[in-house]
N, CA, C, O and CB atoms as a CASP TS submission, in Angstrom:
PFRMAT TS
TARGET T0000
AUTHOR 0000-0000-0000
METHOD Language model
MODEL 1
PARENT N/A
ATOM      1  N   TRP     1      15.561  -6.627   8.396  1.00  0.00           N
ATOM      2  CA  TRP     1      14.089  -6.738   8.129  1.00  0.00           C
ATOM      3  C   TRP     1      13.720  -5.514   7.141  1.00  0.00           C
ATOM      4  O   TRP     1      12.702  -5.541   6.449  1.00  0.00           O
ATOM      5  CB  TRP     1      13.197  -6.673   9.586  1.00  0.00           C
ATOM      6  N   THR     2      14.612  -4.466   7.133  1.00  0.00           N
ATOM      7  CA  THR     2      14.235  -3.226   6.313  1.00  0.00           C
ATOM      8  C   THR     2      13.832  -3.600   4.812  1.00  0.00           C
ATOM      9  O   THR     2      12.768  -3.190   4.349  1.00  0.00           O
ATOM     10  CB  THR     2      15.503  -2.181   6.286  1.00  0.00           C
ATOM     11  N   PRO     3      14.742  -4.421   4.034  1.00  0.00           N
ATOM     12  CA  PRO     3      14.304  -4.910   2.723  1.00  0.00           C
ATOM     13  C   PRO     3      13.004  -5.578   2.690  1.00  0.00           C
ATOM     14  O   PRO     3      12.249  -5.465   1.725  1.00  0.00           O
ATOM     15  CB  PRO     3      15.258  -5.811   2.196  1.00  0.00           C
ATOM     16  N   PHE     4      12.722  -6.290   3.752  1.00  0.00           N
ATOM     17  CA  PHE     4      11.367  -7.192   3.808  1.00  0.00           C
ATOM     18  C   PHE     4      10.202  -6.106   3.834  1.00  0.00           C
ATOM     19  O   PHE     4       9.304  -6.192   2.997  1.00  0.00           O
ATOM     20  CB  PHE     4      11.276  -8.274   5.295  1.00  0.00           C
ATOM     21  N   PHE     5      10.203  -5.144   4.729  1.00  0.00           N
ATOM     22  CA  PHE     5       9.362  -4.118   4.795  1.00  0.00           C
ATOM     23  C   PHE     5       9.175  -3.366   3.548  1.00  0.00           C
ATOM     24  O   PHE     5       8.062  -3.103   3.093  1.00  0.00           O
ATOM     25  CB  PHE     5       9.759  -3.322   5.764  1.00  0.00           C
ATOM     26  N   GLN     6      10.373  -2.999   2.961  1.00  0.00           N
ATOM     27  CA  GLN     6      10.280  -2.267   1.562  1.00  0.00           C
ATOM     28  C   GLN     6       9.513  -2.964   0.461  1.00  0.00           C
ATOM     29  O   GLN     6       8.781  -2.373  -0.333  1.00  0.00           O
ATOM     30  CB  GLN     6      11.680  -2.039   0.997  1.00  0.00           C
ATOM     31  N   ALA     7       9.762  -4.410   0.475  1.00  0.00           N
ATOM     32  CA  ALA     7       9.164  -5.273  -0.467  1.00  0.00           C
ATOM     33  C   ALA     7       7.649  -5.052  -0.345  1.00  0.00           C
ATOM     34  O   ALA     7       6.920  -5.034  -1.337  1.00  0.00           O
ATOM     35  CB  ALA     7       9.583  -6.757  -0.229  1.00  0.00           C
ATOM     36  N   TRP     8       7.255  -4.903   0.769  1.00  0.00           N
ATOM     37  CA  TRP     8       5.715  -4.802   1.121  1.00  0.00           C
ATOM     38  C   TRP     8       5.222  -3.323   1.047  1.00  0.00           C
ATOM     39  O   TRP     8       4.081  -2.960   1.335  1.00  0.00           O
ATOM     40  CB  TRP     8       5.415  -5.377   2.660  1.00  0.00           C
ATOM     41  N   GLU     9       6.292  -2.480   0.600  1.00  0.00           N
ATOM     42  CA  GLU     9       5.817  -1.095   0.391  1.00  0.00           C
ATOM     43  C   GLU     9       5.600  -0.344   1.624  1.00  0.00           C
ATOM     44  O   GLU     9       4.807   0.597   1.643  1.00  0.00           O
ATOM     45  CB  GLU     9       4.577  -1.082  -0.362  1.00  0.00           C
ATOM     46  N   LEU    10       6.248  -0.701   2.637  1.00  0.00           N
ATOM     47  CA  LEU    10       6.216   0.050   3.876  1.00  0.00           C
ATOM     48  C   LEU    10       7.505   0.781   4.067  1.00  0.00           C
ATOM     49  O   LEU    10       8.593   0.214   4.162  1.00  0.00           O
ATOM     50  CB  LEU    10       5.945  -0.853   5.055  1.00  0.00           C
ATOM     51  N   ALA    11       7.314   2.128   4.119  1.00  0.00           N
ATOM     52  CA  ALA    11       8.543   2.930   4.302  1.00  0.00           C
ATOM     53  C   ALA    11       9.078   3.100   5.651  1.00  0.00           C
ATOM     54  O   ALA    11       8.336   3.494   6.550  1.00  0.00           O
ATOM     55  CB  ALA    11       8.340   4.204   3.805  1.00  0.00           C
ATOM     56  N   GLY    12      10.274   2.840   5.855  1.00  0.00           N
ATOM     57  CA  GLY    12      10.951   3.032   7.242  1.00  0.00           C
ATOM     58  C   GLY    12      12.012   1.951   7.330  1.00  0.00           C
ATOM     59  O   GLY    12      12.135   1.018   6.537  1.00  0.00           O
ATOM     60  N   LYS    13      12.792   2.205   8.438  1.00  0.00           N
ATOM     61  CA  LYS    13      13.776   1.235   8.659  1.00  0.00           C
ATOM     62  C   LYS    13      13.490   0.475   9.905  1.00  0.00           C
ATOM     63  O   LYS    13      12.870   0.975  10.844  1.00  0.00           O
ATOM     64  CB  LYS    13      15.097   1.847   8.708  1.00  0.00           C
ATOM     65  N   SER    14      14.019  -0.925   9.900  1.00  0.00           N
ATOM     66  CA  SER    14      13.714  -1.681  10.956  1.00  0.00           C
ATOM     67  C   SER    14      14.838  -1.399  12.093  1.00  0.00           C
ATOM     68  O   SER    14      16.015  -1.196  11.796  1.00  0.00           O
ATOM     69  CB  SER    14      13.608  -3.156  10.496  1.00  0.00           C
ATOM     70  N   PRO    15      14.403  -1.407  13.294  1.00  0.00           N
ATOM     71  CA  PRO    15      13.152  -1.634  13.915  1.00  0.00           C
ATOM     72  C   PRO    15      12.288  -0.556  14.349  1.00  0.00           C
ATOM     73  O   PRO    15      11.282  -0.718  15.038  1.00  0.00           O
ATOM     74  CB  PRO    15      13.357  -2.350  14.933  1.00  0.00           C
ATOM     75  N   ALA    16      12.783   0.706  13.856  1.00  0.00           N
ATOM     76  CA  ALA    16      11.981   1.903  14.105  1.00  0.00           C
ATOM     77  C   ALA    16      10.602   1.919  13.626  1.00  0.00           C
ATOM     78  O   ALA    16       9.656   2.420  14.234  1.00  0.00           O
ATOM     79  CB  ALA    16      12.608   2.998  13.553  1.00  0.00           C
ATOM     80  N   ILE    17      10.544   1.193  12.212  1.00  0.00           N
ATOM     81  CA  ILE    17       9.216   1.103  11.609  1.00  0.00           C
ATOM     82  C   ILE    17       8.083   0.432  12.363  1.00  0.00           C
ATOM     83  O   ILE    17       6.918   0.669  12.040  1.00  0.00           O
ATOM     84  CB  ILE    17       9.351   0.434  10.399  1.00  0.00           C
ATOM     85  N   LEU    18       8.372  -0.377  13.330  1.00  0.00           N
ATOM     86  CA  LEU    18       7.524  -1.012  14.204  1.00  0.00           C
ATOM     87  C   LEU    18       6.612   0.003  15.042  1.00  0.00           C
ATOM     88  O   LEU    18       5.442  -0.257  15.321  1.00  0.00           O
ATOM     89  CB  LEU    18       8.363  -1.870  15.086  1.00  0.00           C
ATOM     90  N   THR    19       7.228   1.126  15.398  1.00  0.00           N
ATOM     91  CA  THR    19       6.658   2.007  16.199  1.00  0.00           C
ATOM     92  C   THR    19       6.320   3.454  15.409  1.00  0.00           C
ATOM     93  O   THR    19       6.041   4.487  16.017  1.00  0.00           O
ATOM     94  CB  THR    19       7.598   2.145  17.387  1.00  0.00           C
ATOM     95  N   ASP    20       6.384   3.356  14.141  1.00  0.00           N
ATOM     96  CA  ASP    20       6.111   4.485  13.160  1.00  0.00           C
ATOM     97  C   ASP    20       4.554   4.847  13.387  1.00  0.00           C
ATOM     98  O   ASP    20       3.683   3.989  13.526  1.00  0.00           O
ATOM     99  CB  ASP    20       6.442   4.004  11.512  1.00  0.00           C
ATOM    100  N   ALA    21       4.325   6.264  13.405  1.00  0.00           N
ATOM    101  CA  ALA    21       3.065   6.740  13.513  1.00  0.00           C
ATOM    102  C   ALA    21       2.163   6.435  12.390  1.00  0.00           C
ATOM    103  O   ALA    21       0.954   6.382  12.617  1.00  0.00           O
ATOM    104  CB  ALA    21       3.130   8.056  13.707  1.00  0.00           C
ATOM    105  N   ILE    22       2.624   6.226  11.188  1.00  0.00           N
ATOM    106  CA  ILE    22       1.828   6.077  10.081  1.00  0.00           C
ATOM    107  C   ILE    22       1.705   4.536   9.639  1.00  0.00           C
ATOM    108  O   ILE    22       0.600   4.080   9.346  1.00  0.00           O
ATOM    109  CB  ILE    22       2.398   6.951   8.989  1.00  0.00           C
ATOM    110  N   VAL    23       2.830   3.770   9.599  1.00  0.00           N
ATOM    111  CA  VAL    23       2.692   2.334   9.152  1.00  0.00           C
ATOM    112  C   VAL    23       3.108   1.510  10.368  1.00  0.00           C
ATOM    113  O   VAL    23       3.335   0.318  10.162  1.00  0.00           O
ATOM    114  CB  VAL    23       3.623   1.974   7.826  1.00  0.00           C
ATOM    115  N   GLY    24       3.228   1.948  11.514  1.00  0.00           N
ATOM    116  CA  GLY    24       3.718   1.079  12.640  1.00  0.00           C
ATOM    117  C   GLY    24       2.750  -0.152  12.841  1.00  0.00           C
ATOM    118  O   GLY    24       3.250  -1.267  12.990  1.00  0.00           O
ATOM    119  N   THR    25       1.428   0.007  12.850  1.00  0.00           N
ATOM    120  CA  THR    25       0.672  -0.905  13.176  1.00  0.00           C
ATOM    121  C   THR    25       0.639  -2.114  12.040  1.00  0.00           C
ATOM    122  O   THR    25       0.510  -3.291  12.375  1.00  0.00           O
ATOM    123  CB  THR    25      -0.572  -0.264  13.462  1.00  0.00           C
ATOM    124  N   GLN    26       0.759  -1.725  10.763  1.00  0.00           N
ATOM    125  CA  GLN    26       0.728  -2.564   9.640  1.00  0.00           C
ATOM    126  C   GLN    26       2.055  -3.364   9.806  1.00  0.00           C
ATOM    127  O   GLN    26       2.040  -4.594   9.834  1.00  0.00           O
ATOM    128  CB  GLN    26       0.598  -1.742   8.249  1.00  0.00           C
ATOM    129  N   ALA    27       3.257  -2.603   9.921  1.00  0.00           N
ATOM    130  CA  ALA    27       4.592  -3.283  10.137  1.00  0.00           C
ATOM    131  C   ALA    27       4.687  -4.294  11.152  1.00  0.00           C
ATOM    132  O   ALA    27       5.261  -5.377  11.031  1.00  0.00           O
ATOM    133  CB  ALA    27       5.573  -2.345  10.460  1.00  0.00           C
ATOM    134  N   SER    28       4.011  -3.809  12.277  1.00  0.00           N
ATOM    135  CA  SER    28       4.094  -4.837  13.363  1.00  0.00           C
ATOM    136  C   SER    28       3.291  -6.154  13.113  1.00  0.00           C
ATOM    137  O   SER    28       3.739  -7.238  13.487  1.00  0.00           O
ATOM    138  CB  SER    28       3.594  -4.214  14.660  1.00  0.00           C
ATOM    139  N   GLU    29       2.148  -6.039  12.501  1.00  0.00           N
ATOM    140  CA  GLU    29       1.293  -7.095  12.229  1.00  0.00           C
ATOM    141  C   GLU    29       2.134  -8.059  11.124  1.00  0.00           C
ATOM    142  O   GLU    29       2.213  -9.281  11.253  1.00  0.00           O
ATOM    143  CB  GLU    29      -0.174  -6.491  11.674  1.00  0.00           C
ATOM    144  N   LEU    30       2.707  -7.351  10.091  1.00  0.00           N
ATOM    145  CA  LEU    30       3.474  -8.099   9.198  1.00  0.00           C
ATOM    146  C   LEU    30       4.603  -8.876   9.599  1.00  0.00           C
ATOM    147  O   LEU    30       4.830 -10.000   9.152  1.00  0.00           O
ATOM    148  CB  LEU    30       3.878  -7.337   8.329  1.00  0.00           C
ATOM    149  N   TYR    31       5.398  -8.213  10.540  1.00  0.00           N
ATOM    150  CA  TYR    31       6.514  -8.712  11.321  1.00  0.00           C
ATOM    151  C   TYR    31       6.243  -9.965  12.147  1.00  0.00           C
ATOM    152  O   TYR    31       6.922 -10.991  12.190  1.00  0.00           O
ATOM    153  CB  TYR    31       6.964  -7.657  12.211  1.00  0.00           C
ATOM    154  N   ARG    32       5.079  -9.664  12.815  1.00  0.00           N
ATOM    155  CA  ARG    32       4.607 -10.945  13.635  1.00  0.00           C
ATOM    156  C   ARG    32       4.229 -12.091  12.778  1.00  0.00           C
ATOM    157  O   ARG    32       4.625 -13.216  13.083  1.00  0.00           O
ATOM    158  CB  ARG    32       3.356 -10.637  14.530  1.00  0.00           C
ATOM    159  N   ASP    33       3.496 -11.896  11.734  1.00  0.00           N
ATOM    160  CA  ASP    33       3.136 -12.988  10.859  1.00  0.00           C
ATOM    161  C   ASP    33       4.321 -13.515  10.043  1.00  0.00           C
ATOM    162  O   ASP    33       4.309 -14.693   9.683  1.00  0.00           O
ATOM    163  CB  ASP    33       2.039 -12.548   9.937  1.00  0.00           C
ATOM    164  N   ALA    34       5.308 -12.738   9.742  1.00  0.00           N
ATOM    165  CA  ALA    34       6.495 -13.262   9.119  1.00  0.00           C
ATOM    166  C   ALA    34       7.349 -14.112  10.087  1.00  0.00           C
ATOM    167  O   ALA    34       7.925 -15.124   9.687  1.00  0.00           O
ATOM    168  CB  ALA    34       7.312 -12.121   8.568  1.00  0.00           C
ATOM    169  N   ARG    35       7.419 -13.702  11.317  1.00  0.00           N
ATOM    170  CA  ARG    35       8.173 -14.510  12.335  1.00  0.00           C
ATOM    171  C   ARG    35       7.507 -15.814  12.585  1.00  0.00           C
ATOM    172  O   ARG    35       8.153 -16.858  12.679  1.00  0.00           O
ATOM    173  CB  ARG    35       8.307 -13.760  13.664  1.00  0.00           C
ATOM    174  N   ALA    36       6.147 -15.749  12.699  1.00  0.00           N
ATOM    175  CA  ALA    36       5.328 -16.982  12.777  1.00  0.00           C
ATOM    176  C   ALA    36       5.534 -18.015  11.658  1.00  0.00           C
ATOM    177  O   ALA    36       5.639 -19.227  11.846  1.00  0.00           O
ATOM    178  CB  ALA    36       3.901 -16.598  12.785  1.00  0.00           C
ATOM    179  N   MET    37       5.576 -17.412  10.521  1.00  0.00           N
ATOM    180  CA  MET    37       5.857 -18.330   9.257  1.00  0.00           C
ATOM    181  C   MET    37       7.167 -18.773   9.338  1.00  0.00           C
ATOM    182  O   MET    37       7.350 -19.975   9.142  1.00  0.00           O
ATOM    183  CB  MET    37       5.679 -17.634   7.868  1.00  0.00           C
ATOM    184  N   LEU    38       8.174 -18.022   9.598  1.00  0.00           N
ATOM    185  CA  LEU    38       9.665 -18.725   9.741  1.00  0.00           C
ATOM    186  C   LEU    38       9.675 -19.688  10.886  1.00  0.00           C
ATOM    187  O   LEU    38      10.444 -20.645  10.789  1.00  0.00           O
ATOM    188  CB  LEU    38      10.896 -17.608  10.035  1.00  0.00           C
ATOM    189  N   LYS    39       9.020 -19.588  11.832  1.00  0.00           N
ATOM    190  CA  LYS    39       8.974 -20.543  12.818  1.00  0.00           C
ATOM    191  C   LYS    39       8.392 -21.893  12.330  1.00  0.00           C
ATOM    192  O   LYS    39       8.904 -22.982  12.586  1.00  0.00           O
ATOM    193  CB  LYS    39       8.216 -20.008  13.931  1.00  0.00           C
ATOM    194  N   ARG    40       7.294 -21.711  11.616  1.00  0.00           N
ATOM    195  CA  ARG    40       6.611 -22.974  11.077  1.00  0.00           C
ATOM    196  C   ARG    40       7.607 -23.587  10.051  1.00  0.00           C
ATOM    197  O   ARG    40       7.761 -24.806   9.980  1.00  0.00           O
ATOM    198  CB  ARG    40       5.122 -22.638  10.349  1.00  0.00           C
ATOM    199  N   ILE    41       8.214 -22.796   9.334  1.00  0.00           N
ATOM    200  CA  ILE    41       9.257 -23.421   8.232  1.00  0.00           C
ATOM    201  C   ILE    41      10.342 -24.096   8.903  1.00  0.00           C
ATOM    202  O   ILE    41      10.834 -25.089   8.366  1.00  0.00           O
ATOM    203  CB  ILE    41       9.941 -22.305   7.259  1.00  0.00           C
ATOM    204  N   VAL    42      10.820 -23.633  10.128  1.00  0.00           N
ATOM    205  CA  VAL    42      11.867 -24.214  10.666  1.00  0.00           C
ATOM    206  C   VAL    42      11.476 -25.524  11.492  1.00  0.00           C
ATOM    207  O   VAL    42      12.141 -26.558  11.429  1.00  0.00           O
ATOM    208  CB  VAL    42      12.543 -23.208  11.456  1.00  0.00           C
ATOM    209  N   ASP    43      10.320 -25.374  12.278  1.00  0.00           N
ATOM    210  CA  ASP    43       9.714 -26.459  12.927  1.00  0.00           C
ATOM    211  C   ASP    43       9.418 -27.612  12.170  1.00  0.00           C
ATOM    212  O   ASP    43       9.775 -28.747  12.486  1.00  0.00           O
ATOM    213  CB  ASP    43       8.617 -26.073  13.485  1.00  0.00           C
ATOM    214  N   ALA    44       8.679 -27.278  11.044  1.00  0.00           N
ATOM    215  CA  ALA    44       8.134 -28.330  10.133  1.00  0.00           C
ATOM    216  C   ALA    44       9.280 -28.857   9.218  1.00  0.00           C
ATOM    217  O   ALA    44       9.125 -29.859   8.520  1.00  0.00           O
ATOM    218  CB  ALA    44       6.924 -27.744   9.239  1.00  0.00           C
ATOM    219  N   ARG    45      10.453 -28.132   9.252  1.00  0.00           N
ATOM    220  CA  ARG    45      11.551 -28.675   8.330  1.00  0.00           C
ATOM    221  C   ARG    45      11.204 -28.518   6.874  1.00  0.00           C
ATOM    222  O   ARG    45      11.510 -29.433   6.109  1.00  0.00           O
ATOM    223  CB  ARG    45      11.817 -30.186   8.603  1.00  0.00           C
ATOM    224  N   TRP    46      10.636 -27.520   6.449  1.00  0.00           N
ATOM    225  CA  TRP    46      10.137 -27.348   5.160  1.00  0.00           C
ATOM    226  C   TRP    46      11.214 -27.230   4.182  1.00  0.00           C
ATOM    227  O   TRP    46      11.022 -27.601   3.024  1.00  0.00           O
ATOM    228  CB  TRP    46       9.281 -26.221   5.098  1.00  0.00           C
ATOM    229  N   LEU    47      12.404 -26.712   4.579  1.00  0.00           N
ATOM    230  CA  LEU    47      13.490 -26.485   3.836  1.00  0.00           C
ATOM    231  C   LEU    47      14.666 -27.120   4.380  1.00  0.00           C
ATOM    232  O   LEU    47      14.839 -27.131   5.599  1.00  0.00           O
ATOM    233  CB  LEU    47      13.673 -25.159   3.678  1.00  0.00           C
ATOM    234  N   THR    48      15.602 -27.722   3.478  1.00  0.00           N
ATOM    235  CA  THR    48      16.732 -28.423   3.935  1.00  0.00           C
ATOM    236  C   THR    48      17.902 -27.764   3.072  1.00  0.00           C
ATOM    237  O   THR    48      17.827 -27.569   1.859  1.00  0.00           O
ATOM    238  CB  THR    48      16.564 -30.057   3.748  1.00  0.00           C
ATOM    239  N   ALA    49      18.954 -27.461   3.850  1.00  0.00           N
ATOM    240  CA  ALA    49      20.120 -26.992   3.207  1.00  0.00           C
ATOM    241  C   ALA    49      20.788 -28.025   2.382  1.00  0.00           C
ATOM    242  O   ALA    49      20.874 -29.160   2.851  1.00  0.00           O
ATOM    243  CB  ALA    49      21.033 -26.478   4.173  1.00  0.00           C
ATOM    244  N   LYS    50      21.272 -27.766   1.207  1.00  0.00           N
ATOM    245  CA  LYS    50      21.915 -28.595   0.304  1.00  0.00           C
ATOM    246  C   LYS    50      23.136 -28.066  -0.306  1.00  0.00           C
ATOM    247  O   LYS    50      23.573 -28.428  -1.399  1.00  0.00           O
ATOM    248  CB  LYS    50      21.048 -28.938  -0.666  1.00  0.00           C
ATOM    249  N   ALA    51      23.723 -27.083   0.555  1.00  0.00           N
ATOM    250  CA  ALA    51      24.866 -26.502  -0.216  1.00  0.00           C
ATOM    251  C   ALA    51      25.767 -25.929   1.012  1.00  0.00           C
ATOM    252  O   ALA    51      25.302 -25.875   2.150  1.00  0.00           O
ATOM    253  CB  ALA    51      24.354 -25.258  -1.393  1.00  0.00           C
ATOM    254  N   VAL    52      26.908 -25.564   0.745  1.00  0.00           N
ATOM    255  CA  VAL    52      27.990 -24.953   1.724  1.00  0.00           C
ATOM    256  C   VAL    52      28.431 -23.811   1.031  1.00  0.00           C
ATOM    257  O   VAL    52      28.631 -23.818  -0.183  1.00  0.00           O
ATOM    258  CB  VAL    52      29.264 -25.912   2.091  1.00  0.00           C
ATOM    259  N   PHE    53      28.600 -22.771   1.798  1.00  0.00           N
ATOM    260  CA  PHE    53      29.121 -21.408   1.419  1.00  0.00           C
ATOM    261  C   PHE    53      30.199 -20.925   2.158  1.00  0.00           C
ATOM    262  O   PHE    53      30.093 -20.965   3.384  1.00  0.00           O
ATOM    263  CB  PHE    53      28.141 -20.432   1.514  1.00  0.00           C
ATOM    264  N   GLY    54      31.332 -20.425   1.602  1.00  0.00           N
ATOM    265  CA  GLY    54      32.416 -19.843   2.197  1.00  0.00           C
ATOM    266  C   GLY    54      33.095 -18.780   1.549  1.00  0.00           C
ATOM    267  O   GLY    54      33.202 -18.707   0.325  1.00  0.00           O
ATOM    268  N   LEU    55      33.587 -17.900   2.406  1.00  0.00           N
ATOM    269  CA  LEU    55      34.478 -16.755   1.882  1.00  0.00           C
ATOM    270  C   LEU    55      35.889 -16.950   2.332  1.00  0.00           C
ATOM    271  O   LEU    55      36.160 -17.339   3.468  1.00  0.00           O
ATOM    272  CB  LEU    55      33.981 -15.335   2.382  1.00  0.00           C
ATOM    273  N   TRP    56      36.820 -16.660   1.383  1.00  0.00           N
ATOM    274  CA  TRP    56      38.150 -16.729   1.623  1.00  0.00           C
ATOM    275  C   TRP    56      38.807 -15.480   1.076  1.00  0.00           C
ATOM    276  O   TRP    56      38.359 -14.891   0.093  1.00  0.00           O
ATOM    277  CB  TRP    56      38.704 -17.959   1.061  1.00  0.00           C
ATOM    278  N   PRO    57      39.905 -15.088   1.755  1.00  0.00           N
ATOM    279  CA  PRO    57      40.612 -13.947   1.068  1.00  0.00           C
ATOM    280  C   PRO    57      41.293 -14.460  -0.200  1.00  0.00           C
ATOM    281  O   PRO    57      41.817 -15.573  -0.247  1.00  0.00           O
ATOM    282  CB  PRO    57      41.695 -13.271   2.027  1.00  0.00           C
ATOM    283  N   ALA    58      41.263 -13.555  -1.288  1.00  0.00           N
ATOM    284  CA  ALA    58      41.596 -14.070  -2.646  1.00  0.00           C
ATOM    285  C   ALA    58      42.167 -12.699  -3.459  1.00  0.00           C
ATOM    286  O   ALA    58      41.789 -11.539  -3.289  1.00  0.00           O
ATOM    287  CB  ALA    58      40.147 -14.809  -3.416  1.00  0.00           C
ATOM    288  N   THR    59      43.127 -13.164  -4.331  1.00  0.00           N
ATOM    289  CA  THR    59      43.451 -12.132  -5.241  1.00  0.00           C
ATOM    290  C   THR    59      43.647 -12.765  -6.621  1.00  0.00           C
ATOM    291  O   THR    59      43.871 -13.970  -6.739  1.00  0.00           O
ATOM    292  CB  THR    59      44.695 -11.361  -4.775  1.00  0.00           C
ATOM    293  N   SER    60      43.559 -11.924  -7.670  1.00  0.00           N
ATOM    294  CA  SER    60      43.828 -12.438  -8.956  1.00  0.00           C
ATOM    295  C   SER    60      45.183 -12.070  -9.513  1.00  0.00           C
ATOM    296  O   SER    60      45.600 -10.912  -9.484  1.00  0.00           O
ATOM    297  CB  SER    60      42.804 -12.001  -9.851  1.00  0.00           C
ATOM    298  N   VAL    61      45.847 -13.067 -10.011  1.00  0.00           N
ATOM    299  CA  VAL    61      47.030 -13.044 -10.766  1.00  0.00           C
ATOM    300  C   VAL    61      46.950 -13.472 -12.244  1.00  0.00           C
ATOM    301  O   VAL    61      47.115 -14.653 -12.550  1.00  0.00           O
ATOM    302  CB  VAL    61      47.954 -13.853 -10.101  1.00  0.00           C
ATOM    303  N   GLY    62      46.706 -12.545 -13.137  1.00  0.00           N
ATOM    304  CA  GLY    62      46.412 -13.074 -14.444  1.00  0.00           C
ATOM    305  C   GLY    62      45.121 -13.617 -14.517  1.00  0.00           C
ATOM    306  O   GLY    62      44.124 -12.990 -14.157  1.00  0.00           O
ATOM    307  N   ASP    63      45.094 -14.948 -15.044  1.00  0.00           N
ATOM    308  CA  ASP    63      43.813 -15.631 -15.101  1.00  0.00           C
ATOM    309  C   ASP    63      43.617 -16.719 -13.948  1.00  0.00           C
ATOM    310  O   ASP    63      42.727 -17.569 -13.952  1.00  0.00           O
ATOM    311  CB  ASP    63      43.687 -16.297 -16.491  1.00  0.00           C
ATOM    312  N   ASP    64      44.537 -16.567 -13.013  1.00  0.00           N
ATOM    313  CA  ASP    64      44.369 -17.389 -11.642  1.00  0.00           C
ATOM    314  C   ASP    64      43.808 -16.711 -10.492  1.00  0.00           C
ATOM    315  O   ASP    64      43.854 -15.487 -10.377  1.00  0.00           O
ATOM    316  CB  ASP    64      45.670 -17.887 -11.149  1.00  0.00           C
ATOM    317  N   VAL    65      43.321 -17.423  -9.705  1.00  0.00           N
ATOM    318  CA  VAL    65      42.762 -16.899  -8.437  1.00  0.00           C
ATOM    319  C   VAL    65      43.542 -17.515  -7.239  1.00  0.00           C
ATOM    320  O   VAL    65      43.510 -18.724  -7.010  1.00  0.00           O
ATOM    321  CB  VAL    65      41.204 -17.235  -8.327  1.00  0.00           C
ATOM    322  N   HIS    66      44.209 -16.669  -6.524  1.00  0.00           N
ATOM    323  CA  HIS    66      45.119 -17.198  -5.306  1.00  0.00           C
ATOM    324  C   HIS    66      44.243 -16.973  -4.186  1.00  0.00           C
ATOM    325  O   HIS    66      43.742 -15.878  -3.935  1.00  0.00           O
ATOM    326  CB  HIS    66      46.613 -16.404  -5.069  1.00  0.00           C
ATOM    327  N   LEU    67      44.040 -18.166  -3.425  1.00  0.00           N
ATOM    328  CA  LEU    67      43.240 -18.051  -2.294  1.00  0.00           C
ATOM    329  C   LEU    67      44.193 -18.371  -1.096  1.00  0.00           C
ATOM    330  O   LEU    67      45.189 -19.085  -1.212  1.00  0.00           O
ATOM    331  CB  LEU    67      41.978 -18.999  -2.384  1.00  0.00           C
ATOM    332  N   THR    68      43.763 -17.734   0.142  1.00  0.00           N
ATOM    333  CA  THR    68      44.370 -18.014   1.266  1.00  0.00           C
ATOM    334  C   THR    68      43.461 -18.797   2.270  1.00  0.00           C
ATOM    335  O   THR    68      42.433 -18.356   2.785  1.00  0.00           O
ATOM    336  CB  THR    68      44.858 -16.800   1.787  1.00  0.00           C
ATOM    337  N   THR    69      44.000 -19.999   2.455  1.00  0.00           N
ATOM    338  CA  THR    69      42.899 -20.971   3.299  1.00  0.00           C
ATOM    339  C   THR    69      43.725 -21.209   4.618  1.00  0.00           C
ATOM    340  O   THR    69      44.819 -20.690   4.841  1.00  0.00           O
ATOM    341  CB  THR    69      42.456 -22.648   2.444  1.00  0.00           C
ATOM    342  N   GLU    70      43.074 -22.040   5.435  1.00  0.00           N
ATOM    343  CA  GLU    70      43.630 -22.431   6.794  1.00  0.00           C
ATOM    344  C   GLU    70      44.949 -23.322   6.704  1.00  0.00           C
ATOM    345  O   GLU    70      45.803 -23.407   7.586  1.00  0.00           O
ATOM    346  CB  GLU    70      42.506 -23.245   7.603  1.00  0.00           C
ATOM    347  N   ASP    71      44.954 -24.013   5.389  1.00  0.00           N
ATOM    348  CA  ASP    71      46.241 -24.701   4.991  1.00  0.00           C
ATOM    349  C   ASP    71      47.179 -24.140   4.257  1.00  0.00           C
ATOM    350  O   ASP    71      48.107 -24.770   3.752  1.00  0.00           O
ATOM    351  CB  ASP    71      46.040 -25.729   4.364  1.00  0.00           C
ATOM    352  N   GLY    72      46.965 -22.684   4.128  1.00  0.00           N
ATOM    353  CA  GLY    72      48.001 -21.973   3.378  1.00  0.00           C
ATOM    354  C   GLY    72      47.510 -21.623   2.055  1.00  0.00           C
ATOM    355  O   GLY    72      46.360 -21.926   1.738  1.00  0.00           O
ATOM    356  N   PRO    73      48.363 -20.951   1.178  1.00  0.00           N
ATOM    357  CA  PRO    73      47.982 -20.567  -0.200  1.00  0.00           C
ATOM    358  C   PRO    73      47.548 -21.753  -1.152  1.00  0.00           C
ATOM    359  O   PRO    73      48.152 -22.825  -1.178  1.00  0.00           O
ATOM    360  CB  PRO    73      49.166 -19.844  -0.829  1.00  0.00           C
ATOM    361  N   ALA    74      46.460 -21.465  -1.921  1.00  0.00           N
ATOM    362  CA  ALA    74      45.996 -22.253  -2.917  1.00  0.00           C
ATOM    363  C   ALA    74      45.730 -21.458  -4.184  1.00  0.00           C
ATOM    364  O   ALA    74      45.463 -20.257  -4.142  1.00  0.00           O
ATOM    365  CB  ALA    74      44.834 -22.942  -2.461  1.00  0.00           C
ATOM    366  N   VAL    75      45.809 -22.152  -5.308  1.00  0.00           N
ATOM    367  CA  VAL    75      45.692 -21.523  -6.508  1.00  0.00           C
ATOM    368  C   VAL    75      44.614 -22.351  -7.281  1.00  0.00           C
ATOM    369  O   VAL    75      44.556 -23.581  -7.283  1.00  0.00           O
ATOM    370  CB  VAL    75      47.072 -21.419  -7.224  1.00  0.00           C
ATOM    371  N   LEU    76      43.672 -21.406  -8.013  1.00  0.00           N
ATOM    372  CA  LEU    76      42.541 -21.989  -8.774  1.00  0.00           C
ATOM    373  C   LEU    76      42.800 -21.493 -10.127  1.00  0.00           C
ATOM    374  O   LEU    76      43.020 -20.298 -10.320  1.00  0.00           O
ATOM    375  CB  LEU    76      41.078 -21.580  -8.235  1.00  0.00           C
ATOM    376  N   HIS    77      42.783 -22.463 -11.190  1.00  0.00           N
ATOM    377  CA  HIS    77      43.095 -22.364 -12.509  1.00  0.00           C
ATOM    378  C   HIS    77      41.660 -22.241 -13.258  1.00  0.00           C
ATOM    379  O   HIS    77      41.611 -22.136 -14.484  1.00  0.00           O
ATOM    380  CB  HIS    77      43.997 -23.613 -12.958  1.00  0.00           C
TER
END
C-alpha cells in the first residue's frame, strides 16, 4: 500500500502511515475507501482476467533463451 499512499502524496510507509500524527487520519480514510472500492470491483466482477503470467528460471545462450520447466529444459529461439 505504500506506493498507493505515495501516489496520493501522503508521506509514510504502510501500515505505520495509518497512525501517523500528521497524515494518519487522511491515510486511514483513503485506505478505507480504497478497500471498499476494491471489494465492489471484486463483488461486481468489474474486471476479468484474460491472461496468464508465469516466471521460470532462465539463462541466455547466444540468441537463445534456455528455460527450466517442470518437464525439464526447453529452448526458445
